[in-house]
KOLVO-348093 format. One line per 3 residues: their letters; for each residue x, y, z of C-alpha. Coordinates in steps of 0.2 Angstrom, whole numbers. Example, Ala and Ser with C-alpha at 12.3 -4.5 7.8 and 13.67 -1.06 7.14 Angstrom:
# residues 2
as = 62/-22/39; 68/-5/36 .
# end
This chain:
# residues 842
mfg = -10/-250/-221; -10/-263/-232; -19/-278/-228 .
wcg = -16/-291/-245; -19/-308/-238; -5/-320/-240 .
lpe = 8/-306/-244; 11/-298/-227; 29/-294/-233 .
lse = 23/-286/-248; 10/-276/-237; 25/-270/-225 .
alg = 37/-264/-239; 24/-253/-249; 18/-243/-232 .
taa = 36/-241/-228; 40/-234/-247; 22/-225/-245 .
dkc = 29/-215/-229; 45/-211/-236; 38/-203/-252 .
tsp = 32/-186/-247; 37/-177/-265; 20/-170/-270 .
scc = 29/-170/-287; 30/-190/-287; 30/-197/-302 .
cgl = 22/-213/-298; 4/-209/-292; 2/-224/-282 .
csa = 14/-217/-267; -1/-202/-267; -14/-211/-266 .
lrp = -8/-224/-254; -4/-211/-241; -16/-207/-227 .
rwk = -29/-190/-230; -20/-180/-218; -3/-182/-223 .
rlv = -9/-178/-242; -16/-163/-235; 0/-157/-226 .
dni = 9/-163/-241; -1/-152/-253; 3/-136/-243 .
ypv = 19/-136/-250; 22/-128/-263; 33/-133/-279 .
npq = 46/-118/-278; 48/-116/-258; 50/-98/-264 .
dgl = 30/-97/-269; 26/-99/-250; 11/-107/-242 .
vks = -1/-115/-255; -16/-105/-246; -31/-114/-255 .
nmk = -23/-131/-248; -21/-124/-231; -39/-119/-229 .
klt = -42/-138/-234; -32/-143/-220; -40/-132/-208 .
nyv = -57/-136/-212; -50/-156/-210; -43/-152/-193 .
hls = -58/-145/-186; -70/-161/-192; -56/-173/-185 .
pek = -47/-165/-171; -39/-182/-165; -27/-180/-182 .
ldr = -19/-164/-172; -4/-173/-163; -1/-183/-180 .
ige = -1/-169/-189; 11/-160/-178; 23/-173/-177 .
yle = 24/-172/-194; 26/-156/-196; 40/-156/-185 .
srv = 50/-169/-193; 48/-159/-209; 57/-143/-201 .
srd = 69/-153/-193; 73/-162/-210; 73/-146/-218 .
iyr = 83/-137/-205; 96/-151/-207; 95/-148/-225 .
rrt = 96/-131/-224; 79/-128/-234; 75/-112/-228 .
ggv = 59/-110/-237; 54/-127/-234; 55/-123/-217 .
lvs = 46/-104/-218; 32/-112/-224; 30/-127/-210 .
vea = 31/-112/-198; 18/-102/-207; 6/-119/-207 .
mde = 9/-122/-188; 4/-103/-184; -11/-105/-194 .
lvs = -16/-123/-186; -12/-116/-168; -22/-99/-172 .
tck = -38/-111/-178; -37/-123/-165; -52/-124/-152 .
pen = -45/-121/-136; -50/-138/-129; -41/-148/-144 .
lnl = -27/-136/-141; -14/-146/-132; -15/-161/-144 .
fve = -4/-149/-156; 5/-139/-142; 18/-152/-139 .
sfl = 23/-154/-157; 24/-134/-158; 33/-132/-144 .
ktv = 48/-143/-152; 47/-136/-166; 51/-118/-158 .
qrl = 63/-127/-149; 71/-133/-163; 72/-117/-171 .
lec = 80/-109/-157; 92/-120/-156; 99/-116/-174 .
qep = 115/-102/-176; 106/-91/-189; 98/-76/-182 .
qmq = 85/-78/-194; 77/-93/-189; 79/-90/-169 .
vla = 69/-72/-174; 55/-83/-184; 55/-95/-169 .
tqs = 50/-79/-156; 36/-73/-167; 29/-90/-169 .
fvk = 31/-91/-149; 23/-75/-147; 9/-80/-160 .
fsn = 6/-94/-147; 6/-83/-131; -6/-73/-137 .
iae = -18/-90/-137; -29/-93/-120; -32/-110/-117 .
dtp = -46/-117/-108; -38/-131/-98; -18/-130/-91 .
syh = -5/-142/-95; 3/-149/-82; 18/-157/-90 .
rry = 24/-141/-102; 39/-134/-97; 48/-117/-104 .
dff = 63/-121/-94; 73/-119/-111; 65/-104/-117 .
vsk = 65/-95/-104; 86/-97/-104; 86/-96/-122 .
fss = 76/-79/-124; 86/-71/-109; 103/-75/-118 .
mch = 96/-66/-133; 92/-52/-122; 111/-50/-120 .
ssh = 115/-52/-139; 132/-46/-142; 133/-50/-161 .
adm = 145/-40/-172; 133/-33/-184; 125/-20/-174 .
dtr = 105/-21/-183; 107/-41/-181; 112/-39/-161 .
mel = 96/-26/-161; 85/-38/-168; 88/-53/-157 .
rta = 87/-42/-141; 71/-38/-145; 65/-54/-150 .
glq = 71/-61/-132; 62/-47/-124; 47/-53/-133 .
glq = 49/-70/-131; 52/-68/-111; 33/-58/-111 .
gvi = 26/-72/-119; 31/-85/-108; 28/-73/-95 .
kkt = 9/-70/-101; 7/-91/-102; 13/-94/-85 .
vsd = 12/-80/-74; -7/-80/-73; -10/-99/-71 .
dlv = -3/-106/-55; -8/-124/-61; 8/-123/-75 .
eni = 27/-123/-72; 29/-110/-57; 37/-94/-66 .
wte = 43/-86/-50; 57/-99/-44; 74/-93/-41 .
shm = 80/-101/-57; 70/-92/-67; 69/-73/-59 .
dki = 90/-74/-59; 89/-77/-80; 73/-64/-82 .
ips = 76/-50/-72; 94/-48/-75; 89/-48/-98 .
llf = 75/-36/-91; 87/-22/-81; 100/-25/-95 .
nmd = 89/-19/-109; 81/-5/-99; 98/2/-95 .
ksn = 100/14/-109; 121/16/-107; 119/-3/-116 .
qps = 109/4/-131; 118/10/-147; 117/27/-150 .
aaq = 109/34/-165; 125/36/-173; 128/18/-172 .
ltt = 112/13/-179; 111/13/-199; 96/20/-209 .
eta = 92/2/-211; 90/-2/-194; 78/10/-191 .
vts = 68/8/-205; 67/-11/-200; 64/-7/-181 .
anr = 50/3/-185; 42/-10/-194; 46/-25/-183 .
psm = 31/-31/-175; 33/-29/-156; 24/-31/-139 .
ggg = 20/-16/-131; 34/-4/-141; 49/-4/-152 .
spp = 64/-1/-143; 70/-13/-131; 70/-2/-118 .
ela = 51/1/-119; 48/-16/-123; 60/-22/-106 .
etc = 51/-9/-95; 34/-16/-101; 40/-34/-98 .
lrq = 44/-28/-79; 28/-19/-77; 18/-35/-82 .
lvg = 29/-46/-71; 28/-34/-56; 8/-31/-57 .
ras = 6/-50/-55; 17/-53/-41; 8/-58/-25 .
yah = 17/-56/-8; 24/-70/-8; 32/-69/-25 .
irr = 42/-51/-20; 57/-57/-13; 60/-69/-27 .
fmk = 61/-54/-40; 68/-42/-28; 83/-51/-25 .
pvl = 92/-53/-43; 86/-34/-45; 98/-28/-29 .
rhl = 110/-41/-37; 111/-35/-54; 111/-15/-47 .
dnh = 127/-23/-34; 137/-30/-48; 136/-18/-61 .
glw = 137/-4/-48; 122/6/-53; 122/15/-34 .
vpn = 133/27/-42; 125/39/-50; 109/29/-45 .
qfa = 98/35/-59; 95/20/-65; 93/13/-49 .
vet = 80/27/-45; 70/23/-62; 69/6/-59 .
frv = 62/6/-43; 50/20/-49; 43/8/-60 .
imn = 43/-9/-47; 35/3/-35; 22/11/-47 .
sip = 17/-7/-55; 16/-21/-38; 0/-21/-29 .
tqh = -1/-7/-17; -5/-17/-3; 11/-25/-6 .
sya = 21/-9/-9; 29/-9/10; 38/-27/6 .
viq = 50/-17/-9; 53/-4/5; 57/-17/19 .
llm = 68/-27/8; 78/-11/3; 81/-7/21 .
thl = 88/-24/23; 100/-21/8; 105/-6/15 .
dek = 109/-15/31; 120/-27/23; 129/-14/14 .
srs = 131/-2/32; 150/-6/30; 152/-3/9 .
eap = 158/15/4; 148/30/8; 142/35/-9 .
vrt = 135/18/-11; 125/19/3; 120/36/-3 .
gia = 113/30/-17; 102/17/-9; 95/29/3 .
evl = 92/42/-11; 83/28/-20; 76/24/-2 .
aki = 69/42/-3; 64/45/-21; 50/30/-17 .
iti = 47/29/2; 33/39/-2; 21/27/-13 .
aag = 22/17/0; 19/27/15; 0/27/13 .
ecv = -1/8/16; 10/10/32; 0/7/47 .
gps = 5/2/65; 23/-5/71; 27/-5/51 .
vle = 27/17/53; 40/14/69; 49/1/60 .
iin = 56/10/47; 58/27/58; 67/14/70 .
sll = 79/8/54; 82/25/46; 89/32/64 .
shl = 98/17/67; 107/19/52; 110/38/55 .
rqs = 118/33/74; 130/20/62; 135/34/51 .
vta = 140/46/65; 150/36/73; 157/31/55 .
drg = 157/50/54; 169/52/70; 181/37/64 .
agt = 183/44/45; 200/49/41; 200/59/26 .
hkd = 189/75/22; 184/66/7; 177/51/21 .
qsd = 167/65/31; 159/76/15; 153/56/10 .
erq = 146/50/26; 138/70/27; 130/67/11 .
yqe = 124/48/16; 118/56/33; 107/71/21 .
ali = 100/57/12; 95/47/27; 85/63/31 .
dal = 77/66/17; 70/47/16; 64/50/36 .
gef = 54/67/30; 47/63/15; 41/46/23 .
ann = 33/55/35; 26/70/24; 11/54/17 .
lpd = 8/49/35; -9/54/44; -2/70/57 .
yqk = -7/59/73; 7/45/65; 19/60/63 .
iei = 15/66/82; 23/47/86; 35/48/74 .
mmf = 42/65/82; 39/58/99; 50/43/94 .
img = 64/52/86; 65/64/103; 65/46/114 .
kvp = 80/42/102; 89/59/106; 104/57/120 .
qyp = 98/69/134; 108/78/148; 104/68/163 .
gdr = 107/84/175; 109/105/178; 127/103/183 .
erq = 132/92/165; 124/103/158; 135/118/153 .
ead = 148/105/151; 154/101/132; 148/85/128 .
seg = 159/73/116; 160/77/99; 151/60/94 .
evl = 136/63/104; 133/83/101; 134/74/82 .
lqn = 121/61/86; 109/74/95; 112/87/78 .
mll = 107/73/67; 92/69/76; 86/86/78 .
rsl = 89/89/60; 78/74/56; 63/80/69 .
lkv = 65/97/62; 61/88/44; 46/77/51 .
stk = 39/93/59; 39/104/42; 26/91/38 .
yts = 15/92/52; 1/103/52; -4/109/69 .
lnl = -20/111/76; -20/113/92; -6/114/105 .
att = -10/102/118; -10/89/102; 4/96/96 .
fpl = 15/97/113; 10/82/122; 20/80/139 .
sfl = 32/67/134; 37/75/120; 37/94/127 .
dpl = 50/90/141; 64/81/132; 63/95/118 .
mrm = 65/108/132; 77/100/141; 85/102/122 .
sla = 81/120/121; 96/123/133; 112/110/128 .
pdp = 126/118/126; 131/118/109; 121/133/101 .
eir = 118/124/84; 107/111/93; 99/126/103 .
liv = 98/135/86; 87/118/79; 78/114/93 .
qqi = 71/133/92; 68/131/74; 55/113/77 .
lht = 46/126/90; 44/137/75; 36/126/63 .
lid = 27/116/76; 19/132/83; 17/142/70 .
rrg = -1/139/61; -5/154/52; 10/159/41 .
nla = 19/169/51; 34/164/52; 42/169/34 .
kld = 37/187/40; 47/188/56; 63/186/51 .
kpr = 72/197/64; 67/210/78; 61/226/72 .
ldv = 49/240/80; 39/242/65; 28/227/67 .
tql = 10/232/63; 16/232/44; 21/216/43 .
dlq = 3/210/40; 4/197/56; -11/184/56 .
lhk = -18/186/73; -33/175/80; -45/174/93 .
csr = -37/160/106; -46/143/108; -50/135/124 .
qdv = -39/121/122; -25/132/120; -30/142/134 .
mfi = -28/128/143; -11/120/139; -4/136/142 .
krn = -8/138/159; 0/122/161; 15/122/152 .
gpe = 19/141/147; 27/147/163; 39/131/161 .
mll = 41/138/143; 45/155/147; 57/149/160 .
cll = 68/138/147; 67/151/133; 75/165/146 .
esl = 87/155/151; 92/149/134; 95/168/131 .
ela = 107/169/147; 121/156/138; 137/164/134 .
nng = 139/156/118; 122/162/112; 127/170/92 .
ldn = 114/182/84; 104/169/76; 101/161/92 .
lea = 96/175/100; 84/179/84; 79/162/83 .
vyr = 71/165/103; 64/180/98; 53/171/85 .
tla = 48/158/96; 41/170/109; 31/180/94 .
llw = 24/164/88; 19/159/107; 10/176/108 .
lev = 2/177/90; -6/158/94; -11/163/111 .
ngp = -14/181/116; -27/179/131; -25/190/145 .
dfl = -22/178/156; -5/175/147; -1/193/145 .
pdv = 8/194/165; 20/179/160; 26/187/146 .
lrl = 29/204/151; 35/196/167; 47/187/156 .
tld = 53/206/146; 56/210/164; 67/195/169 .
mqe = 76/197/152; 80/216/157; 84/211/175 .
ial = 96/197/169; 104/211/158; 108/221/173 .
nse = 113/210/185; 122/193/177; 141/195/172 .
msq = 141/192/154; 148/199/139; 143/218/133 .
tlr = 137/210/116; 124/200/125; 120/212/140 .
inl = 115/224/125; 107/213/115; 96/208/130 .
hil = 89/225/131; 86/227/113; 76/209/114 .
ait = 68/216/129; 62/230/123; 56/222/107 .
fan = 46/208/111; 37/220/125; 34/232/108 .
fvs = 26/215/100; 16/212/112; 8/228/116 .
chs = 7/231/96; -4/213/98; -15/217/113 .
nvp = -30/224/115; -22/237/130; -19/253/125 .
glf = -10/258/139; 3/247/139; 4/253/120 .
qyv = 7/270/125; 19/266/138; 30/254/128 .
kqv = 31/268/116; 37/279/128; 51/271/133 .
vsa = 54/268/114; 56/286/111; 67/288/126 .
rql = 80/276/117; 78/282/102; 84/300/112 .
ass = 98/296/123; 103/277/118; 100/272/103 .
hll = 110/257/104; 98/249/114; 84/249/100 .
pdl = 85/236/86; 94/229/75; 105/215/84 .
ksh = 123/215/80; 139/206/84; 150/218/90 .
ydp = 147/234/99; 158/249/102; 168/245/118 .
hlg = 165/262/126; 143/257/125; 137/248/140 .
rep = 149/252/151; 135/262/163; 117/254/167 .
paa = 104/263/156; 94/276/168; 78/272/172 .
pll = 66/279/160; 73/269/146; 70/252/154 .
ldq = 53/245/158; 47/249/176; 37/236/185 .
arl = 29/248/197; 21/253/177; 18/240/170 .
tev = 8/232/187; -2/251/183; -8/248/167 .
ltt = -14/230/171; -21/235/185; -29/248/175 .
hgl = -37/236/164; -44/224/174; -31/212/172 .
das = -24/201/186; -5/211/189; 1/200/204 .
rlq = 11/189/193; 21/202/189; 31/205/207 .
tpf = 38/186/206; 52/186/194; 51/167/185 .
snm = 68/161/192; 58/162/210; 41/156/203 .
mps = 49/138/201; 66/127/201; 79/138/190 .
sas = 85/129/173; 78/114/164; 76/104/180 .
vwq = 57/110/182; 54/97/168; 65/81/175 .
krq = 57/84/192; 41/84/183; 46/68/175 .
sil = 52/61/190; 34/65/200; 25/56/184 .
qns = 39/41/183; 38/37/202; 19/42/208 .
drd = 15/24/207; 28/17/218; 25/32/229 .
lnn = 7/27/230; 13/10/233; 23/15/250 .
itv = 7/23/259; 4/9/271; -12/9/278 .
evd = -15/-3/297; -27/-15/289; -18/-24/277 .
sms = -26/-36/267; -7/-45/260; -4/-50/281 .
ssi = -17/-65/280; -6/-71/265; 10/-79/264 .
glf = 24/-77/252; 29/-57/254; 44/-57/266 .
khh = 39/-43/280; 56/-48/293; 60/-29/289 .
pkp = 48/-17/298; 39/-6/285; 45/16/291 .
ppe = 28/25/297; 17/34/283; 21/49/280 .
svs = 6/63/279; 1/67/265; 7/87/266 .
fea = 13/103/258; 30/99/265; 30/80/263 .
mrr = 25/84/243; 38/97/243; 50/85/248 .
lvr = 46/73/238; 49/84/222; 66/89/229 .
app = 74/74/236; 84/65/220; 75/48/211 .
eer = 94/42/212; 93/38/234; 75/30/229 .
rae = 81/21/215; 97/13/230; 86/10/243 .
qee = 74/-1/230; 91/-9/222; 95/-13/240 .
erq = 80/-20/244; 77/-32/228; 96/-37/231 .
klt = 93/-44/248; 76/-52/244; 87/-62/231 .
eac = 99/-66/242; 87/-75/255; 77/-84/240 .
rtl = 94/-91/235; 102/-95/254; 89/-100/262 .
slh = 77/-116/265; 59/-118/262; 55/-120/279 .
als = 66/-104/284; 59/-93/272; 42/-99/278 .
qqs = 45/-97/295; 51/-77/290; 37/-71/281 .
gag = 24/-76/295; 36/-71/308; 30/-52/315 .
adt = 16/-54/304; -4/-51/309; -16/-61/301 .
lre = -33/-52/293; -44/-61/308; -33/-54/322 .
kld = -36/-38/313; -53/-40/314; -55/-44/331 .
eif = -44/-31/336; -58/-19/326; -72/-25/333 .
arl = -65/-24/352; -62/-6/351; -80/-3/345 .
sda = -84/-14/360; -76/-3/373; -88/11/377 .
pdg = -81/29/381; -89/36/396; -103/46/392 .
eaa = -101/42/372; -109/26/366; -126/23/366 .
gal = -131/9/378; -146/0/383; -156/4/398 .
sdd = -158/-10/411; -175/-19/411; -176/-21/429 .
pgq = -188/-4/435; -182/-4/452; -163/-1/447 .
ppv = -156/15/443; -155/15/422; -136/8/419 .
yra = -127/10/402; -123/-5/393; -113/-4/379 .
ptl = -122/-13/364; -110/-25/354; -106/-24/334 .
qem = -122/-34/329; -134/-23/340; -129/-6/334 .
hfp = -143/2/325; -138/18/312; -149/30/309 .
elf = -158/31/294; -148/47/287; -132/35/286 .
vy = -142/20/281; -140/20/258 .
# end
């Protein structure tokens, strides 16, 4: 500083004294004159009395100097930092306030390209203030840091780190200060500080990564702790002074800690990429687990709604995946905890449903069904009634989640989901086992899965029956309509109701009745697609519905459900081609009630259903003669046997129904045939009962499916004499193939009726023999066996040519001899000499 010749020791001493003398009121004018200008400007901003605050005029001079000489910023920052540290140590609060205000002014007025020269000293000053134990200093440091976080920087600082600030602000968010006013002030300051850290780091990929696990483990719990209103003091605990202070306190996005925490969480989640989702989701789930916030789950629902509404839409599916994974990890937890997670899933899954495509849809459905299956297994082993009740609530929550997820998917995906669920339902393997009661666990699983299917079907909008009921979905569904358990059959009928009804008629068909003309049912012309569908599948569907009416454990709900299914089916497909089938169904119902061994109640109820459905069809068809005839039968029953008319009952007078009803009280097949013939309709199908038209019971669906499964295999068994594979080595043909069967009606009939188990057993035996030969025989032996008895392609061609060369007597077209003296002799032409007429040449 001083360059006096010959006096270096004096120069050094004077420089040191000038540096140490920082008082603007120093009596020695020499000290002020010897200090550099930037230091004099800094000293001049401090008033004589610290309580007077910053000297504004001198602060403007310092600001102008910084603009003209930005290279001095680093020295000014270091000098201010040293003064703040000294004032804190000496507990000079006024000097600290002046220094912090000056640094805030410099930070806000610095040009962005020069800010890095001053930031390091500024952050050290803020850190020094946060390390103080006085709440006032911590709040002051936080406010200063928040102002700095709002400044946009042009260039990132690679060496700048915010580890200390993340830790300190997070600890302030959990403040437990004895004074309630101070506690709320510190928590608010901590949230503002975290908001500032997030704003400075999350928007720039080149600065320190805020998404590290160590940072997220501090930030996320702090935000969730303050979002939970149960951790906040009540209004009675806050004084009037606290309320006024909170109202006047500067805030970033809200005054109260819950509002600030939610705003901060939204900003953090909203800037997350796909790779960052797992980073902040793990602390969220861990916090909810550690604090038992799944039961009750109001706070968990609110938290996940904030996350789902803030996260980028294309990443919302990842949150569902992580929550499903967490549910997998909690599979052995108590049922209320799992129920809470499932309910949260049901509340937020609709937000992510629109972004799920392809395999991700079935992945979520499969996961939900797996949890449902596990819950059914746990329900069977539940000891107390409370445990069973908790498991049932968990199952209901999973079903609700499944329905809510499907509600926001397009219809074609809903069909795929229903087919997928139907494939998970345990099926009855055969007709003989259909009537046997299954194990309780399997029945419960069927019940839960079908209820899930019902939940999805209520969200589906049906356009045409062929799309709604593909064969792979209709077959198992109709088989389940004949399940031994009446509750399962009822659920199947409810599924059919929701899928068949397209015009809102279901709500009007509450029970079987005769006055159906006043129900205001919607009836429209049937489309061509529906007509084709009902021609292919209508008789089988009616047969399954008929057989379900025969089951002895049917209740009134089951009978009424089948009636509604038949009524809806007729309203949707009311064509003349379908009329003979439904009338044949009413005759079969009546025939079963007359001839089958069943209870008196079921017999009377079947008579009621037959006449009620016939009346329903007659009222909604363009066949006046049918309406008149059915009305005549109804009038006869009203006079002679009123118990054969609606309503259905669960008990009847024991004296009723001992004798079969008289002929005038029954539907007559001859009269119905006459009515249809009179109106120009085909009545031939009225002559054959459904049980004779096709195999009885639901095996018709099983056999149809067996034909589809075995069609490729059966076609491969049909061989021809010339086999191109005969010329290749690699197939073992030492076992002669059976002669090919002729394709005839009897052959197809045997194919349909043959049990597939025998065919599978034969194929398995062939496969085992082939495997054993490959394991035991040598390569030479294998080649000999594969070539033994095999005709090459060349040999076959020679045989064909030889046959063609042999001229039959008087049939082969030969050539005349060239010698005119000889009698004409026919010579069989070779294959190369044959000339085909132009008619056969393309």
